N, C-alpha and C positions, 0 to 999 in steps of 0.2 A: 504493499500500499504506500502511495506517495504521500509524503508529509505536505502540509500547507507551505506554500512559498514563503510566507511571512516568518514561519518558524526557522527555516534555514537561515534567513537574514539575522534573526536575533541570536540564535545559537552561535553564529560564526564568532560574535564578539561578546557572548554572554558574560564570561569572566571579566573582560577588560570594562564593560560597562558597569558591572557590579563594583569593581574596584574604584572606578571613577566617582560613583555615587557615594560609596561608603568609606573610601580612603584605602590606601595600600600601606598601612602601618604594620610593620612586622610584629612589633611588640603587642599591639592590640589583636592581631590575628592569633598569636600565641595564647593570650588571655582568652579570647573567644573559644579557642579549642578547648582549653581546660574546662570552661564553663559548660560547653556542649557535652564533653565526656562525662562530666558529673550529672547532667540531664540524662544522657544515655544510660549511665550505670543505674539510675534510680527508676528508669522507666522502661528498660529493655532487657536488663540482664536476666530477670526470671523467665523471659520469653524465649531465650536462646537455648540450644541444645546443650545437654551436659558434656557430651563428647566434644572434644576440642579439634578432632582431625576430620570433621564433616566438611563437605564441599559447599562454600558459601559464594554466592554471586550478588553484588549490589548493582542495581541499575540507576543511573543518574546520581552518582556519589558527590557531585558538586566538588568542594575542596577536600573531600576525602576524609573528613573527621570521623565518620562512623567506622571506617576502615581502621583508622588509628586506634579507635576504642576496641574494635575486635581484636586487634593484634595485641593490645595490652592485656586483654582478657585471655590471651593464650590460643586464640584460634589461628591455625597455621595455613589453612587452605582458603584464602580469601582473595577475590579478585573483583573487578567492576567493569562495567561498560557505560559509555556516556556518547550522547549525541553531538556533543561539541568537541571538536578537535583540540580547541584551546584548553578545555578543562582536562581533557585526557593527558595532554602534554604537561600541564601544571601538576597533576597527580604523579605522573611518571617522574618528574623532576623532584618530587618529595618522597621518592622510593615507595610508591604505591603501585599496585598492579592494576592499572586501569587502561583499557584499550577503547579506541574510537569505533563506534558502530552507528552508521547512519540510520538503520532501521532495526529496531529491537525485535520486531515480529519476525523478520526474516532470520535474524539471529537464533532466536529460540526455536524456530521451525527447522533449522539445519539438522540433519540426521545425526551429526556427531555430537550435537547438544542435547538430544533427547534423553530423558531419564538419567541425567548426569548429576543433578544438584540435590542437596539436602535442604537447602535454605536459600530463598531469594529475599533480598532487602529492597524495599521500594519506598523510601522516605521522600516525601514532597516531590513526587514525580508523576504519579498517576493522573493528577489533575491537569496535567499539560497535554493530554490526549483527548481527541473527539470520542464520542460514545462508540462509534463503530471501531475506531483504533483501539479503544480499551477493551471492548469485547474480544477482538482478535488477539490483543496482547496478552490479557489474562489466559485465554485459552492456550496460547502458545507457551507461556510461562508454566502452566499446569503440566503440559506435555514434557517440559524440561526437568520437572521434579521427579526424583525416585519416590517409590511407594513410602508413605510416611513423611514425605517432604512437606514443607510449609512456605508460605509467603508471609513476611511481616512488613506492614506498610504504615505510613502515616500520611493522612490526607486532610484537606480543609473541611471543616464542619459547617454545613449549611444551617444547622440547628443553633448555632452560637448567636443569640440574639443580637449582640452589640457589635460584633465584629465580622459577621458573615459577608458583608458587602466588601469590606477591604480584603477579605480572604479570596474573593472572587476576582476582584479587579486590581489588587495590589501588584500583580505581576501580569504583564501584557500577554504572556504566553499561557495563562491559565484558561482552560476550556471548560472545566467542570468543578462542581462541589458535590459533597456526599452527605448523606445521613445514615444513621444505622439501618434504617429500613431500605434505603436504596442500594446499599452495600449487600444486605442479605438477599434482596431481589436479584441483583447482578450475579453474585457468586453462586446462589442456588441454581440459577438457570444455567450456568456453565458447569455444574455438576461437581463442585467442590463439597467435600463432606461435612465441613464444619467451619464456623467462623466465631471468633471470640473478639469482644471489643474491650478497650481500655481507655480511660480518660487520662491524658498526659498530665503530669504534675509539673508545673513550671517552678513552683516554689519549693525546690529541693536543696537549697543552699542553707543547711541548717546551722552553719557556723555564723551566718549574719543575722542579727536580731531583726532587721527589717524583713527578713523572710517570714516571720511569723505574722506580722502585720498583714502581708500579702496573702498568707494562707487564710486568715480570718476574713478578709474582704473577699477573697475568691469564694469562699464558702457562702457568704451572704449573696453574692452575685449568682451563684448556682442555684440557690433557693428561689431567687426572683425569677430567673430564666425558666426553671421548671415550672413555677407557678404560672408564667405567661403561656407556656406550651399547654399546661392542663386547662387553663381557662379558654383556650382556643381548640380544645378537643384533641390535642396531640398526646395521646397516652402512651405511645410507643417510643418517646424521646426520653432517654436517660442521661445522655452525654451531651454537655452543653459548652464544653471547652472549645478553645480556638480551633483544635484539630482532634481527630479520631486516630488512635493507633488501633490497628486490628491484625489479628493472626488468623491466616487462611490455610486450612489443611486440605491437602489433595484428596 
């Protein structure tokens, strides 16, 4: 399937534009890395396989922070693919195993990639595909998983009352948003056996006293948002955080 032409234009300089907008300060990047690894440890560690020699592939790794986290946790067979040559080159320059792949669907459908993976990581990437692309992509990813394999993903949450619009339009390359129900609908239709949902905890920096203020305010905002949904008849909404983390079993 051919990607929309606008996507190719943006992906060509995705990292350069990001650095121009947010700065290219190495010290700040190292600090951001440690913050994100702390977030990953509190929100993902219990979702990962116990065996450290499983085959893990990350799609759309960005600056490779999740791969750094996996390596620190002892996982030895970790690699990634990205649709931006610039990002793939950046990751390689930082000793990460990331290759450029223009079409993820074609990659997973290649015979040599079928039934080869134990875990696929897809953080902040599935929302960049159209509906048809996503159906084809998840189907191809399922074919690349071994029996008992899983996909762990993070996607923007359309049920987040106060930030959903920014989630949708904050990045020009975003195509979709998700809810718990829409993910169940999609993954059930594709024949996945089970899906589990998790609300990411942003306030996991317990060494900082301000973190506890954030936790308290976040709990209050959760109650307000759940109340808004219940008043509008949305009784299947339980996660109202900015994003949804989910684990999908083959």
